[in-house]
N, C-alpha and C positions, 0 to 999 in steps of 0.2 A: 270381387276385386279383379281388375283386368290383369293379364299376364305381365305387362310391362311394369305395372305398379308393384305387383308382387316381387318382380325382379329388383326393382329399385329399393324396396324395403329390405330384401335380403342383402343387397350390396351395401346399403347404409348400415345395417346391423353388423355386417362383416367388418366394415371400416371402423365402426365404433369399437368393435371387439379388438381389432388390431391396435387402435389407439390406446385402449385400456391396457392391453398387454404391454405395449411399448412404454406407457407411462409407469406401469408397475415395475418394469425392468429398470427404467431410469431411476426411479425412486429407490429401488433396492440397491443398485450399484452405488449410487451416491451416498446412501445411508451407511453402507459398509465403510466407505472412506471417511465419512464424518464421525463415525463411532470407533474408528480404529485406535488402538493404543500405541503410543510412541514412547519408547524407553530411550530417553536421550540423557546420558550422564553428562554433567557439566562440571568443569573445574571452577571452584569458587573464585570470585574476583576480590581484590582488595578495594573496598569502598572507603573513600576518604570524604569526610563531611565538612571540610573547611570551606570558607566562603568562595575561594577560587574554584574549587571542584564543583560546588553547587551552581555557581554562575556558568561554568562551562557546560554543565548538564542542562541548564535552562536554555542556553544558546543552541545546543545541539537539538534538544527536544522541540524547540519552536522554529528557529530559523533554518535549520538544516534538515532534520528528519521529519519535521512538521507534524509531530504527534498531535499537536493541538488542533490540527485541521479536522481530525475525526473525533477526538476525545473532548473537545470543547475548550473554551477559554479558561475555565477553572479546572480542567482535567477531570471533571466529574462525570464525563461520558455523555452520550447523546445518541438519538436514532439518526443514522446516516443514510439509510435507504428505507423507504416505505412504499412498496410497489407490489401490486397483485401478482405479477409474474416472478419478480426477483425475490420477494419476501420482505421480511422486516429485519434489517441488519442493525445491530446495536454495538456501538463502541463503549466498552465498560468504563466504570469509574476507576481512575488511576491514583486517587488520593488515599491517604490513610484513614479516611472516614468510613462510616457504615456503608457496606456494599462495595468497598474499595479493596486496596491491596494490603491492609494492615496485617493480615495473617500470612501474607506471602513471605517466604524466605528470599534471601538474595538469589539463591539458586533457582527458585521458582520464577523470579523476574528475568533472570538470564535465559531460562528455558522458554519463557513466553516471548520475550522480545527477539531473541536471536534465532529461535527455532520454531516459533508459532505453536507451542505446546502448553496446555494448561497444567496446573499442579496435579490434576488427576490423570494426566497422560493423554487426554483427548486433544484433538487438534483445535486450535482457534480458527475462526473463519475470517477471510478477508483481512488478515493481519499481515502487513508487508514485511514479514520476517525474511523473505527471500532477498530483501534489500538490507535489512538490519543485521543479517548474519555477517555482513562485512564490516560492521562497526568494530573499530579497534577496542581492545579491552579497556583502554583509558577512557575513551568516549562513552562506552557502555556503562562503565562504573560511574562516570560523572552523571549520566542520565538517571541511574538508579538513585544516586545521592540526591539529585534534584527532586525526583518523585517522592522520596521519603520526607523531603523538607516542605512539601506543599501543605497549605492549610487544609485540614480535613473537610471533605464535603460528604454529607450523609445523603447518599442517593443510590438506590438499588434498582438495577435494571433486570428485566426478564431476559432469558436466553434468546439469541437470534433465531429466527424461523426462516429456513431456506425455502424459497418458492420453487415451483416446478420448472419455470423457465431457467432459473439459475442452475438447477440440477441438470436440465437438458444440455445447456451450454457446457457445463462441467464434463459430463459424460462424453460430449462430442469433442472435447479437447479445446474448447474455445474460452474456458474460464478457469484455468489452472489455479488462479489466485484464490479461488474459493477455499482450498485446503493448502495453505502455504507449507505446512509441515511436510507434505508429500513432494515438494519441489526442492527440498534442502538436503544436501548430503552433509551430515554432521562431521564427517571426516575431511571435508574440503578445507584446504588451508586458506587463511586470510592473512593480511599483513600484520606483523606484530605491532608495528607502529607506522604512522604516516606523518611526515613532517609538514605541518601547516605552513602555507606560504603561497605566493602568487605563481604557482607552477602548474603545468599541465598534469603532472602526476597527482598533485593534491586535488585538482579539478576533477580528475577521473574518480577519485574517492568520493568527493562531494556529490558527483552525479549519481553514483550508485546508491549511497546511503540516503541521499536526498530524494530518491524516488523518481528521478527524471524518466527512467526507462519504464516505470509503471504506467505512465500515460503516453509517452512519446515512442514507446516500443524499444525492444532490445537494441535496435540499430539507430534509435533516436530519429527515425524518419517521419514520425507523426502519423496522421491519418485517423481513421475512426478507432475509438478505444473499445476493445471487446467488452461486451456485457453492459454497455451503457445504453440508456434509452435513446430512441431515434432522434430526439431533439437535442441531444448532448453534442456540443461543438467538437469538431475533430481537433486533434492535437497538432501543433505546428511542427513542421519538419525542422529539426535543429541541426541537421547536417549542412555542409556547404551548399548542397543543392537547394536548401530551403532558406537559410539566413546568411548565405554566403556574401550577400551585398551589404549586410549590416556592418556598422562600425562598432568598435568596443563601446563607444559612448551610447550608441543605440541599444546595446545589450544592457548596459547599466540602467538606462531609462526604463527598459522593459521590466527588469527585475525589481527596480526600486519604485517605479511610478505606475506600472501597468499600462504603458503606452507603446505602440509600435512606431517605427520610423515615420509612417504617414500620419501620425497623430491619433489614430483610432485606439479605442480602449480595449485592452485584453480582457477577455471574460474572467470574472473573479474566481471561477472554478480552477483557473490556473493560480496557484497559491502565492501570487506576488505580494500579498500582504505580509507573508512570512519571509519570502526571499528578500524583501525590502530591508529586513533586519540583519542580513548577512553583511559581513565586513567587506571593505573594498578589496582586500586581498582574496577573499573567498569568491567574490563575483568575478574578479579578474582571473582567478585560477580556473573557474568554470569556462570562461570565455576562451582561455588558452587551450583547454582540453577540447572544446568543441571544434576548434580549428584543426584538430588532428584526426577527427573521426572520418571514416570513409564517406564520401558523398553518396547519397541514396535517393532514389525517387520517392516521393511522398507515399507513405503507406506500405512500403516494402519492408515489413518487419522481419 
């Protein structure tokens, strides 16, 4: 074997070794975070099961928080990501059926929804609790009442399996949402109540618990969504620099019909099928709130 070939083999072996060590390090660091115990004491909520509370919970879970987008139309769960790099991400069964939440206490559900923590204290993955932590007690209680009222679906899912690429992104600080419990300060205050109505204040609440920042970024400036495949469309800039020329009517059409002012169709991965079910006051509140956010260049998260 010539000298240069031997050198090439040595270099290749060294590179593979470094990749192996780095991969093991990434796997180890991410595994520690994924297996960490979270002791989150929660105050019990008063759950009311009358028809008005259940209906409010249905509206919050579908039109506002969009739980149905991941957990399926029957809330029986589904596979939401199946990718060699990212892994297999499963949204579990939220009904009282087999494999669902029948054995969960109300405190278990509060801990899962608001803090991203399972009954055994381990963190949930890709659960947007960093948004749901701001749900008012009244709205969270209504969601729990609605989930308890669902027809049971007997469907058991395996645990999510986190792929290497997702772990690399997480360790690199590009995919914090993998472990939402680590993003949440249980001591952080939230509003005791929010008055529904066509106001910018209520729009700010709907924007947060509705997950707008999850795709459009903390500054709502849009751009590429971290952790998504290369073919995933970028999120629209919702600040005045992006939709500043839109009218309120344009905004209503976008959220109700999935069409931009130029008539083009908005990608269905933007959950306009669910925002279409928001009330006129809720959409108007969002619109009024978006007119108050600072203008940002697209992608400046």
